[in-house]
C-alpha positions as CSV (number, residue, x, y, z in Angstrom):
1,M,6.5,-185.6,138.2
2,L,9.0,-182.8,138.0
3,R,12.3,-183.5,136.3
4,G,15.5,-181.7,135.8
5,P,15.6,-177.9,136.1
6,A,11.9,-177.8,137.1
7,F,12.7,-179.8,140.2
8,V,15.5,-177.4,141.2
9,Y,13.1,-174.5,140.7
10,R,10.5,-176.1,142.9
11,Q,13.1,-176.3,145.7
12,A,14.6,-172.9,145.2
13,C,11.6,-170.7,144.5
14,P,8.0,-172.0,144.6
15,E,6.4,-168.9,143.0
16,V,8.7,-169.2,140.0
17,V,7.6,-172.8,139.5
18,C,3.9,-171.8,139.6
19,L,4.7,-169.2,137.0
20,K,6.6,-171.7,134.9
21,F,3.8,-174.2,134.8
22,T,1.2,-171.5,134.1
23,L,3.3,-170.5,131.1
24,L,4.1,-174.1,130.0
25,K,0.3,-174.7,129.7
26,Q,0.2,-172.1,127.0
27,L,2.9,-173.8,124.9
28,P,2.3,-176.7,122.5
29,I,3.5,-179.9,124.2
30,D,6.2,-180.5,121.6
31,D,7.5,-176.9,121.6
32,W,10.8,-177.8,123.3
33,E,12.5,-174.6,122.0
34,G,9.8,-172.6,123.8
35,V,10.4,-174.6,127.0
36,I,14.1,-174.0,126.8
37,E,13.6,-170.2,126.3
38,L,11.2,-170.2,129.2
39,D,13.9,-171.9,131.4
40,I,16.4,-169.2,130.4
41,K,13.9,-166.4,131.2
42,I,13.1,-168.0,134.6
43,M,16.8,-168.4,135.5
44,K,17.4,-164.7,134.6
45,T,14.4,-163.8,136.8
46,M,15.8,-165.8,139.7
47,E,19.2,-164.2,139.3
48,E,17.7,-160.8,139.4
49,K,15.7,-161.6,142.5
50,Q,18.8,-162.9,144.2
51,Y,21.1,-160.0,143.3
52,F,18.7,-157.0,143.4
53,S,16.2,-157.9,146.2
């Protein structure tokens, strides 16, 4: 069911994936720009957790 980056997130950081899919439900299904922006935000969040925790 999960493809691409989402699959990597699931392996790396389960709570981030939960957040991602919660946010994805709020986007129109065809809003790919929104999905890409969300991916970028999530990657930044993951980096911050790694470097500053």
